[in-house]
N, C-alpha and C positions, 0 to 999 in steps of 0.2 A: 505493500500498499504505500503509492508517493504521498510525501507530506511538506517536501522542501516548495519553494519557489521554482518556478520552470522559466528562465530568461535565457534568450539567446541560446537554445538548444542545450543549456547545463540546468542542473540542480543545486540551488543552492540555499543555504541556511539566509533565513531574515537578518538584515544587517543589525537589528536590533537585539535578535534573540526571544523577541516575542512570539507566543505560540497561542493557538484558537485550539479549545477544547471540541471536538466534535463528538456530540453527545447521541446515541441511538434513541431516538424518543420513545420507542415502544419498550424498552428495558432499562433505561436510563443509564446505562453503561458508557464510558469514554472507550470511543471508536479508537479516537487517534489523537495527535497534537499535531497541528498543523502550523507551518510556519506563517506568521503574519506580517505583512509587506508595509513597511513604512515608507517615508520619504525618499530615501536613498533608493529604495529598492524600487519605487515606482520610477526615478528618473533612470535607474539602469534598465528597467523594460522599456520605456517609451524610446530610451536612448539605442536599443539592440533593434527596436521595431524601425525606427527612421533609418538606422543605417542599412536594414535588410531593404527597405522601400527604396533606396537610392542606390542600392548597389547592385551589381551585374546577377548576383546568383538568384534575384527575386525577378527584377527588370528585364534580365535576358530570357526569361521564361516566356514561351508563347502563350496566348490564353488557352490553347488547348493542352498545353502541357500542364497549367495550371489545373485546368478541369481534371485531367488525368490522376493530379494528387489527390484532389477530392475524393474523387472514385476510388481511389486507394485506399484512403482514410476509410472511407464508406464500408469497405470490402472488410478492412482489419479491425473495426468495430463490431461487425457482425458477428465474426470469429469469436470476439470477445463478449457476446452480447450477454450471456448467462451470468458471468462475472460481473458485469456492469449493471444489470439489472439487479442483481442481488446488492450490490455496494449503494447503489441508488435508494434502494428500500432501507438498508439499515442507517444511512444518515438523515434520510427526509423521514421516515416512519409509513410512507405509501405502500399500497399492497405491493406483493410481487407480482400479480395480473396487471396493475397498472404499469408498473417499471418496465415491465417486458414490452408494455406498449411504446413507450417513451423512447426506449432506445430503438424499437424498430423504425420509429418515426424519426429519430436524430440521423440514421442509416437512409432514410428515404431524404431527409433535407441535403446532407452532405451529396447525395450523388444526382439530386435535382440540380443542385447548383452548380455541381461538375457538369453537366450539360449545359449550363448559361455561360460558362467563361467564354467560349469561343463565340458569340453572339450578341455581343455588346455594338452594335453597328450605329453608324450615323446615318446624315443622310445629303445629298447633293441639293441645293436648294435653288429655286427660279427666281434670282434677284434680277433687277433693271441693269441694265448698262454691259460693258464687256468685261465682265468678272465671272471666274468659278467660284462658287462658294460652296463649302459642304462643313459637316459638324462630326466630330469623334466625340465618343465617352472615354474620359481619364479617370483613372482611380483617384480618390480623395487624397488619401494618404494614410496617416497612422488612424486607427479605429480604437477608442477605449470603450470595451464592452461590458457594461455593468447588469448583471443577472440577480434574480431572488433565487429564494429556496424552495420553491414551491416546483417547480420543473426544472431542475438543476442544470441538467445535461441539454435536455431538449431544446429550453428557450436559448441556452448559449448558444447551440447550431445556429438557430434563426438569426444571431449576430454574426458570428463569424463566418459560417458559410457563404452567402453572400457578398461580405467583405473581401475574403479571400478571392471567391471566384472574378470580382470585379479588379482585383489587382492591388488592394491594399493591404497593410500589415496590421494584426491585432495583438493588443493588450487585453487581456480577459480576467476580469475579476470578478470571481464566484462569490456567492453570499458568504459570512463566517460560519454559517450553520452547516453548510453542504457543500466543501470545496472537493471532494474526493473524486467525484467521478470528473471533474473538469482536469484534475492532475493527472487522471490516468487517461484521460484524452487528448493530455500533451505527450505522453509516451506514444500514441497511436499517432499522432502527427509527425513525429520525430521519425518515428518505423516509417511511414508513407513517404517521407522524403523532402519535406518541407525545409526549407534552408533556415540557418540560424535567425531568429528574430521575426520571422514571417508570425510565428504564433508563440504568444508567452502567457503565462497564467501566473497572476499574482494573489491570491488569498488575502482577505483582510476585511475590515468593517468599513462602514459608509463613513465616518466622520472623520477618517485619517487615510486610509488606503483609496477608497473611492474618491474623497474630495481633493486628493493628492493628483488623483488621475483626470480628474476634471480640470483643475487648475491649469495642469503643466501646458506650457507652450508648445510642445513637440506633438501635441495631439490635436488632429484635425476634425476628427468627429468622436462625438459620445452617443452611444447606442445604449439607452436605459431602459429596463423595464422594472417596474416597482411603485410603490405609493406615489400618489398624486402628491401628498405634500412633499416629499424627498425630490421628486420630477419638477417641481416649483424651485427648488433649492438648485439643482441641476443646471436648469437655465440660466438662475441670476450667476451662478459662477462661471459659465460658459460663456458669456456675454463678454466677461473681461478680455478675452482672446478671440471673439468673435469665431467660435465652433459653431458647426454643424452639431444639431442634436435632431435626434428621434427618441419619442418618448411613449411608452406602452405603459399605462398607468393604471387606476383604479378601475374597478367598477360595480354597479347595483343592477345587474340586469333584468329587465322583466321577461318573464316567460308567460305568455297571454293562451288562456286556454277558452275556446269560445264553445257554446253549447253544442254547436252543430259539430264538434270535432269527433275523432276516434279516441273517445275517453279511455280505453286500455291502453291504445299507445300513447295519448297525451299523458297519461299518469305515470307511466314509465318513463316518458321522456322529462317528466318533471323531477323525479328522482334521479334519473342521471344527471341531470343539470344542476343539483345542488349538492349531491352527496358522493359524487364522482371524485378521486382525489381530498375527500374529506372535507370538500366545499373549499380547500384552497387554492381556488380557481379563479384568474382575474374575470374571466367572462361567465363565473356560475350565475346561473339563473335562480338567483337569492330573492327574487319579488316574483310570487306566483301569483299573477292576475286571474281571476276565475270567475266567467261570467255566472251571475246570480242563479240562472235556473237549473245548473248542475252544480252548483259551488258545495253542498253538502255531501254529494256524493263521491266528488273529487277527494274532498277532505277526508270522509272516511277511508277511502281505499289508501289514499295516501299516506294516513297516519298508520294504517295497519301495514304497509310496507317499511315504512321508518322503523317500526318496532319491530319488524323482522330483521333488519340491516343490524345485525349485533357487531359491534368492535372486535376484534381479533388479532393473531400475530400476525402480522404484516407477511411473514415469512412463509405461512400455509397458503396454499395454492386456491383454498376455497374461501379465503377471508376477501371481503369487499369494502370493510370499513376500517382504515388502517390509524395509526397514532398522528396526532397533531405534531407538527414539524419541530417544536421546540416547547419548554416549559412557560417562556413569556408568551406564546403565541396562544396556548393552552388557556393560560390565565385570563386574555383578553379574550376569548371566545366565551368562557365562563362569565364573564363580566357583563356582555351582549345578553346573554341568555339571562341572566339575573334583570338585567332591565327589561327583558321584553316578558318577564312573568308578572312585572307591575303594571305592564302597559296594555298587552294583548293575551290571548287563552291559547295556554300550552295544551296540544293535544297530542303529542308526542315526543318523547327523549326528555330532553331539559338536564340531565345530569353528565358529571365526569364519572370516567369507567377506567379501570385498570385491567390488564391482562397478565395472570400469574403476579398478582400484586405489584406489579410496574406499569410504568407508561403513562403518557401523555394524551389518553382517549377522551372523546366526548360523544354522547350518544348523537345518533341521528335525529335531529330536533325541529319540529312543526309548530309554529305559532299560526292561529287563525285570529280573525278579526282584528287584522293589523290596519293601519291606516298612515299616510303619509304625515309626518313629523314626529312618529315613534322613532328612535334611535336604530331598532331593528330594521326599520324600512329605508330611512335615510343615508344609514354609514355602511361603508363594508366591512364585513367581519371577518371575512377570510376563514368560514369554518363551516362545520354540517349543519346551518341553521337557516330556516326558510318560514319566509313570513308570507302568510296568503292573504290577498286583498281582493274582495267581492268588486263585481262591476256589472252596470246594466245594459250596456251597448257598447257598440265598436267606436264610437265617438269619444266616450268616457275611457275604455281601455287605452286609447292612444293617449289621452291626456294624462292619465296615471303613469304609463310608460315613458313618457317625456319628462315626469315630474321628479327630476332626479340632475344633479351636476354632472353626472357620468353619462356617457355613450358608448360602451364598448359594445356590447352583443344584447341580441332580443330573440326571443323565440315566440312562434306564432303556430296555434293548432286550431285547423278548421278543414271541413271538407268543401269550402267555398272558394275556388281559387280566385275569383275576384276579389272577394273580401281579403283575402291574404295577401294579394299584391298591392291593394290598396292601403291596408293597413303597413306592410313593411317599406312604402314609400313614405309613408308617414312618422314611422318612429325614428327617432335620431340616433343611429347606432351603425357601429363600423361595420357589423358581420350581422346578419339576420337569420336565422334558421326557420324554415316552414315545415311545419310537420317533421321537425327532427330537432337535435339540441346537440350542442359539442363535439362537432364533425369539423375536423381537421385535414388539411391536405397542402403538401410544400409548394402545390402550385397557386393556392388562393391567398390572397393578400389577407393580412389580419391587423386590425389596428382601431383606434377608437376616435370618437367624435368628443367635444367639449373636455370635461375634465379627465377624459380617459387619455389623452395625448394627442399625437399627431406624428405623422410618418407611418410607413407600414413596413412589418415585418411578412418573410413568406412571398410567393408570386414573382413574377417580372418587376413589379413595382419596387420590391426591396432592394433591387439594383441601384435603382435611383439614387437612393440615400448614400450610396458608397461610391458614385460615382460624379463627375460635373462634363457639362457639354461644354467644349471648345468651337468655336467658330471660325474657319480660315478661308481667308480671302486671296484668291489668286487672279492678279491682273493679267489680262489677255492683250 
């Protein structure tokens, strides 16, 4: 298990000697002590990335050769998929079932962007006069990628794969709670043949390591996923050096069930929308809007499903509800549940749990009678807690759906395709699922509106965030 910093294709101790305890949230056991990067380490990583970006070992590669490196990294990750999934589960607490999906998605992302590397073309422009004018796409430079603890490896690949495909070099800062799969990924990238400095990993906390990366004048772009509050800090700090920034931030996503929906599918989709990944999903369908005519039926069935979703050992193949990622997050979720008990009607869950007397587990929790203005309705909880809100018609559903500072995702359940399209157009969200929820693909861009951020991960659109357009005039 790698625990040192990975800089310039070398494993190094942190200059300060500071370490981060990585705790298994299901057992409360310390897994490892990872080195925590300080200012000097950040400078070293950024310097390595800058030298690589400007050097022949990276710039001399053709786009197709860069793509081949990403493909090779995907192949190597696939070979180590079992090990990586188990490591992800141990550091994050998510179920092994979910971690296997995450690792497979990461392989797909690496290979998807491997295919894009030689397809970033420009255009010849029909300007007036006797000139030939064309555009080319050029890499931005050094990218600082800052990712959270909920999907440690998968979300990291959403940043570093398109950045490398576009010709940038990367300094990746994983969350202090979950650095181990990022460090294991560094081994894979080195084995795949990426030159020194192309891919660097520096674990550390936000106020020290993250802040130094954002401040660094050697970084051209910050790609950040995390809370809206921290995203605002990133924007302010990046302004001093006029860095490019893309932000994928919080969410309080509405999942709308109309009376004419396939209710069995809708209830199952609502369960998946909030309880997959323990609710530690930025796009979680944490606000369930249910048309009043079917409200009681939906709540009854959903509560029954939630009661059957028992927290268990994440390493067991049959477990579907793992441990909250840290004690701090566990305590935060429980504080929201306490607020919900004072404001709404608890119909399922609502308690902390343990497995074999250990762990930061929370029961699948459902509140009915929720309304805007309640903490559990307005604020992002990031846990397995669902708030159910009744509505009377499509107009009210849209109003309630948009009554939030966020705009990351939304779900719509109806058999009326015209209604589905109308509501999808009216809801302010970066992703809208119709008769489905929590579907992702490397080819489909993902990002938010409003306080959920700007810019896009995944898809061809992500590459625009790591490249610049240059216009060339040739006098004839």
